[in-house]
N, C-alpha and C positions, 0 to 999 in steps of 0.2 A: 186375295184381289175383291172387291166388290162389285156389285151388279153395273156400276158404271167406273167409266173408263174415261183417259186423256180429259181429266179436270172436269168431266157430265156431274151438274147437278143435279135432281129431278126434275127440276123447271127444264134445265136446258136439256133434258133426254127426252123431250116429245117430237116425236119422229109423224110423218107424212104416212102413214102407213096403207097398203091395200091388199086385205084379205082378200085371198081368189084371184087376185091381178093374174090376167092372162099372161102365161110362162111366151108363147111366144115375143113378147115384147121385151121378156129379160135374159133375150138369148145371149151367150157369152162365158168369159171364164171368172170366174169366183175364187175367194180364198179364204177358207174357214177361219172367221175369230175364235179362239179358244177361249177369249177371255169372256165370250156369250156363247162359249160351245157347252153341252155335258154327256159324256157320253159314259153311262150307268151301265149297274147291273145290280141284281137282285138273286139272290140263293135261300134256299130254304136253311134255315140252320137247326138242328137236335130234333125235325121232323115238327116243328110245332112252331118256328117263329122266321119271319125274314131278313136274310141281312142286307142290307143295301150300302152300294160304295160308288166310289167314281174316279175318273184319270184325270188328273187334273193338268196334264201338262202331252199337249197334240198338235199338229199341222197336218192339215189336208187342204185340197183341192177340191174346187167340181167345174165342170164345163156342161152347162145346161142348152138345149137345143129345143125351145118351145113348138119349133115347127113338128121336130119328127120327135119325141122324146126318146128312142130308141137310141138315138146318138148323143144323148148324155152319159155320161163319165163322173167318177167318183174315186178319190183317191184318201186314206188316212193313215198316220203312222202317231201311235202312240208310247208316248215312254213309261213304263213299267214300274220305274222306280216312282213314279207321280200318282199312285194308288191310293185311294184313302176310304176308309169305312167308319171312320170316327174312334177308334179304338187303334192304338199305335202298336200293341203286341200283336196284334189280329194283324196289319196291315206287315209289320215286321215277318209274321210267318206265313203270310202269300207271296212274299218277294224270295220267300229262301227256297230252297231246293225240293221241298215239299211240292213247290205248286209252282211258282213262275220263273223260278231262276233265275234271275235275274242279268245275274252277273254273265251270266253266257246268254242267254236272250233279251236283251234291253228294251226290245220293240217289239209291238205286237201291230200288224198291217193290214191292210184291206186295200185290196185294186178290184173295181166293179167290172165284170164282163159282159151285163145285159143290163137294160133300163126298159121299162114298159108303163106306159099309163091305164089305170083299172077302170079310170073314168073319173070326171070329178077332177077332186084336186088331189086322188090319191094316185100313188105310183109307187112300183115295186122294183129295188136296186137289187141285183144279184151278184155277186164277187167272190175273190179268194179272200178267205181271212185266215192271216197266218200268224198263230202261237206255237211257241215252244220247238221252232222249225218246221211245224207241220201245217200242210196250205190244206182246206177242205173248203169247198164251196157254202157260202148262206146266201138267203134271200132276207130282205130287208123291206117291210111294209113302213111307205113314208105319205106323212101327210103333208101337202103344199100350206103354209101359216100364212100365206103372203109377201108380200116388196114393200120398203117403207126406205126412202131418203132420211138419214141421220143429220143431226145439227151441223157434222161434218163434212154433210156433202157426199157422204159415201151412199151408196147404192145398196141395200141390204135386201136376201130372200131369208126365209126360214122354215124349216123344214123338222117334222118329230117324226119317229119310227120308230116301230120295237122289233122285235124278232127272239126268239129262242132257239139254245144249243145243247147238248151235252158234251160238258167239259172233257170227260173221258176222252171222244174222238180225237183232242187235241192233246193227248197225253196227259190232262191235268186228272190224275186218277187216285192221289191223298184221299186217305178217311180213316174213320174211328169209328169201331160197332157201337150202339149205344145198349148196355143190358135191359133193355126194356124193348129193345128190337128196332133194325133201321140203321142209320148212319149219321153220322154227325153232320156231312154237307152234303148236299141233294147234288146229282148229276146234271140236273137240268139247269141251266141258267138262262134267266130272263137279261136282255140287252135294248136298254133307253137310249135312244137318241134324241137331241133338242140340240138343232144344228143353225148356227148365223152366218152366215158369208157375206163378204165382201166384192160388190164386181170388181176386178182388177180396171186402172185405170188405162 
């Protein structure tokens, strides 16, 4: 799917964006728009380069409370079979029993447990990330990118965030040793989030 949907054209896709808008005016429930949201990851390969990937199939929701950000919440469900790294063989390996075991664990989930304002447009959301049946807490630093009304009358908000995890803490331990020392796949994984969500009617 391209960056435009619902028969949008570049000319029709113009929005009335409000970067840094007051979140207090945006209080409400939102549905994450998977066509304009990216959940990405970066892993170090062979100790010398980065491999990037993303998940194409996801659903999620936000509840924003602009007057009290601590009452905001987020949920995310990611279909692991939708992983894409630009290489079919690598994608197949990641779906296999060596890594995500998608037949047994088809979904990765996140459920927020805490939200806080860091000042300005910066926020931090903490929650439980579940992979391979293992649930552990993570914190994600987010920047509020603003709000917009799209050509179809949808009220949108955008957030950009990042965090790092050690995949071994979720049981993702497969690796291979290199002759020159080190391992094939890094334990540390960088997670990146570009989120667009539409306010519920």
